[in-house]
VMD Tcl script that draws the C-alpha trace (Angstrom):
set ca {
  {-21.65 172.28 101.19}
  {-22.74 173.14 97.67}
  {-25.80 174.99 98.96}
  {-23.76 176.70 101.66}
  {-21.22 178.04 99.18}
  {-24.00 179.24 96.92}
  {-25.60 181.03 99.87}
  {-22.23 182.62 100.62}
  {-22.15 183.81 96.98}
  {-19.04 181.77 96.34}
  {-19.82 180.40 92.86}
  {-16.41 178.85 92.23}
  {-16.49 176.63 95.32}
  {-20.18 175.90 94.80}
  {-19.39 174.71 91.27}
  {-16.55 172.59 92.67}
  {-19.03 170.76 94.92}
  {-21.39 170.35 91.98}
  {-18.64 168.55 90.07}
  {-17.80 166.40 93.10}
  {-21.45 165.49 93.60}
  {-21.84 164.51 89.95}
  {-18.62 162.48 90.10}
  {-19.79 160.48 93.13}
  {-23.22 159.90 91.66}
  {-21.61 158.60 88.48}
  {-19.48 156.26 90.58}
  {-22.61 155.06 92.31}
  {-24.27 154.40 88.94}
  {-21.24 152.34 87.89}
  {-21.31 150.43 91.19}
  {-24.99 149.59 90.73}
  {-24.11 147.63 87.60}
  {-22.31 145.12 89.80}
  {-24.14 145.42 93.11}
  {-27.79 145.24 91.98}
  {-28.69 142.07 90.09}
  {-32.38 142.81 89.59}
  {-32.69 144.74 86.32}
  {-35.83 146.66 87.28}
  {-34.50 147.80 90.66}
  {-31.15 148.68 89.07}
  {-32.75 150.77 86.33}
  {-34.91 152.58 88.85}
  {-31.93 153.29 91.13}
  {-29.83 154.48 88.18}
  {-32.59 156.78 86.96}
  {-32.92 158.27 90.45}
  {-29.20 159.11 90.46}
  {-29.48 160.66 87.02}
  {-32.51 162.64 88.21}
  {-30.44 164.19 91.02}
  {-27.70 165.13 88.53}
  {-30.29 166.63 86.17}
  {-31.73 168.72 89.02}
  {-28.25 169.93 89.96}
  {-27.52 171.25 86.49}
  {-31.03 172.62 86.03}
  {-30.75 174.59 89.29}
  {-27.38 175.88 88.15}
  {-28.89 176.98 84.83}
  {-26.66 174.61 82.88}
  {-29.41 173.23 80.64}
  {-27.19 171.57 78.01}
  {-25.64 169.36 80.72}
  {-29.05 168.74 82.32}
  {-30.41 167.66 78.94}
  {-27.38 165.47 78.25}
  {-27.86 163.51 81.47}
  {-31.61 163.33 80.89}
  {-30.92 161.68 77.54}
  {-28.48 159.25 79.15}
  {-31.06 158.34 81.79}
  {-33.72 157.92 79.13}
  {-31.53 155.65 77.01}
  {-30.58 153.49 80.01}
  {-34.12 152.91 81.29}
  {-35.59 152.49 77.79}
  {-33.05 149.78 77.00}
  {-33.93 147.86 80.18}
  {-37.68 148.36 79.72}
  {-37.53 147.10 76.13}
  {-36.33 143.74 77.42}
  {-39.03 143.44 80.10}
  {-41.63 146.24 80.28}
  {-42.77 145.79 83.90}
  {-44.92 148.32 85.74}
  {-41.90 149.28 87.89}
  {-39.80 150.03 84.81}
  {-42.56 151.96 83.07}
  {-42.97 154.04 86.23}
  {-39.24 154.75 86.06}
  {-39.63 155.69 82.40}
  {-42.38 158.22 83.15}
  {-40.15 159.80 85.80}
  {-37.33 160.04 83.24}
  {-39.62 161.65 80.67}
  {-40.92 164.15 83.23}
  {-37.29 165.05 84.07}
  {-36.50 165.67 80.42}
  {-39.63 167.71 79.84}
  {-38.86 169.88 82.87}
  {-35.49 170.73 81.31}
  {-37.07 171.59 77.95}
  {-39.69 173.76 79.65}
  {-37.06 175.63 81.68}
  {-35.06 176.24 78.51}
  {-38.08 177.62 76.69}
  {-39.27 179.71 79.64}
  {-35.91 181.38 80.25}
  {-34.77 181.73 76.64}
  {-37.82 181.49 74.42}
  {-36.07 183.08 71.44}
  {-33.20 180.58 71.64}
  {-35.51 177.56 71.84}
  {-34.72 175.84 68.55}
  {-36.91 173.77 66.24}
  {-34.75 170.76 67.05}
  {-35.46 171.22 70.75}
  {-39.18 171.60 70.00}
  {-39.10 168.33 68.07}
  {-37.23 166.70 70.95}
  {-39.84 167.84 73.44}
  {-42.66 166.60 71.20}
  {-41.00 163.19 70.84}
  {-40.57 162.85 74.62}
  {-44.19 163.87 75.22}
  {-45.35 161.20 72.77}
  {-43.24 158.61 74.61}
  {-44.71 159.80 77.91}
  {-48.24 159.31 76.59}
  {-47.41 155.74 75.52}
  {-45.91 154.95 78.93}
  {-48.85 156.47 80.81}
  {-51.29 154.58 78.58}
  {-49.48 151.33 79.50}
  {-49.89 152.14 83.21}
  {-53.52 153.14 82.72}
  {-54.31 149.79 81.07}
  {-52.56 147.97 83.92}
  {-54.55 149.78 86.62}
  {-57.82 149.15 84.79}
  {-57.06 145.43 84.73}
  {-56.07 145.36 88.40}
  {-58.35 144.70 91.34}
  {-60.53 147.82 91.80}
  {-59.23 148.86 95.21}
  {-59.09 152.44 96.46}
  {-55.32 152.37 95.85}
  {-55.62 151.40 92.17}
  {-58.44 153.90 91.75}
  {-56.21 156.67 93.07}
  {-53.39 155.57 90.74}
  {-55.77 155.52 87.78}
  {-57.05 159.03 88.51}
  {-53.47 160.32 88.92}
  {-52.39 158.71 85.64}
  {-55.34 160.25 83.81}
  {-54.35 163.68 85.17}
  {-50.85 163.21 83.76}
  {-52.29 162.08 80.43}
  {-54.49 165.18 80.24}
  {-51.45 167.41 80.72}
  {-49.44 165.47 78.12}
  {-52.24 165.58 75.53}
  {-52.66 169.31 76.05}
  {-48.92 169.83 75.46}
  {-49.43 168.37 71.98}
  {-52.67 170.23 71.35}
  {-54.66 166.98 71.43}
  {-57.76 168.51 72.99}
  {-60.18 165.69 72.07}
  {-57.98 163.11 73.81}
  {-57.60 165.43 76.81}
  {-61.38 165.78 77.10}
  {-61.90 162.01 76.92}
  {-59.36 161.55 79.72}
  {-61.02 164.34 81.70}
  {-64.45 162.73 81.46}
  {-63.01 159.39 82.54}
  {-61.13 161.03 85.41}
  {-64.33 162.73 86.55}
  {-66.27 159.47 86.45}
  {-63.60 157.58 88.40}
  {-63.18 160.41 90.90}
  {-66.91 160.23 91.57}
  {-66.57 156.45 91.94}
  {-63.96 157.18 94.59}
  {-66.44 159.50 96.30}
  {-68.97 156.67 96.35}
  {-66.39 154.56 98.21}
  {-65.08 157.20 100.62}
  {-68.17 159.43 100.99}
  {-65.75 162.34 101.48}
  {-67.33 165.51 100.12}
  {-63.89 166.81 99.15}
  {-63.51 163.93 96.68}
  {-66.68 165.08 94.93}
  {-66.03 168.78 94.74}
  {-62.37 168.41 93.77}
  {-63.45 166.07 90.96}
  {-65.79 168.69 89.55}
  {-63.39 171.59 90.10}
  {-60.59 169.74 88.28}
  {-62.91 169.16 85.32}
  {-64.02 172.80 85.41}
  {-60.38 173.97 85.31}
  {-59.69 171.95 82.17}
  {-62.82 173.20 80.42}
  {-61.79 176.75 81.29}
  {-58.43 176.18 79.53}
  {-60.31 174.89 76.48}
  {-62.78 177.80 76.55}
  {-65.72 175.42 76.99}
  {-67.81 177.84 79.04}
  {-70.90 175.65 79.36}
  {-69.03 172.65 80.76}
  {-66.78 174.87 82.87}
  {-69.76 176.47 84.60}
  {-71.74 173.24 84.98}
  {-68.83 171.42 86.65}
  {-68.00 174.42 88.81}
  {-71.58 174.70 90.12}
  {-71.71 170.97 90.88}
  {-68.42 171.25 92.75}
  {-69.72 174.26 94.63}
  {-72.85 172.40 95.72}
  {-70.73 169.70 97.39}
  {-68.36 172.20 98.97}
  {-71.31 174.13 100.39}
  {-72.43 170.96 102.16}
  {-69.00 170.72 103.77}
  {-69.10 174.38 104.79}
  {-72.48 173.77 106.38}
  {-70.89 171.20 108.65}
  {-71.47 167.96 106.77}
  {-68.41 165.69 106.86}
  {-69.70 163.13 104.36}
  {-72.57 162.98 101.88}
}
mol new
graphics top color blue
foreach p $ca { graphics top sphere $p radius 0.5 }
foreach p [lrange $ca 0 end-1] q [lrange $ca 1 end] { graphics top cylinder $p $q radius 0.2 }
display resetview
């Protein structure tokens, strides 16, 4: 109904359904306190409801409200995770931090001149928290049984860490993560023998080195990626 009214260019009724949606999601959050006994599942469910509210206000361009709910979500999950930092809760935390960063980035993109120093500090603080949470997950995956699933999770976590380090200008840390991601991605290729695993690994590394203006590494990784993709184009399905 909210989307329909927006499509009909009826902003007043669309806003009415926004308020109703937020109200019912808040009721659901309150109900979870009594209905869900498991703290980790409750925190994850609560953060998912907050995430929907954040998206609503972000889509509507109401960034102060989006940021307010992002902070509420962050405080709720952080409090639960502090008592028992399980992998499930830390995953929920990373989702919360990504939500908050998306709001900050939208605010800066659409109103760069109005993006205050306080908001910049807030974004930096959230990015630092995200790096700590991702590092926790990375350590967990490294200690887990080296299955293809954990390998995929490790590579994905390293990709997120690269992005987070770059946000803070931590290029050395980003490069270390990139080299580790490349090595693990090639390990995955050794398990799957899929040529796409090899050339995507090199192309991803090349893209990062391009951002950092490391021309030698950019070209070397690109050419290695190209050599594997050429094999696929020639009809090879595996190595």
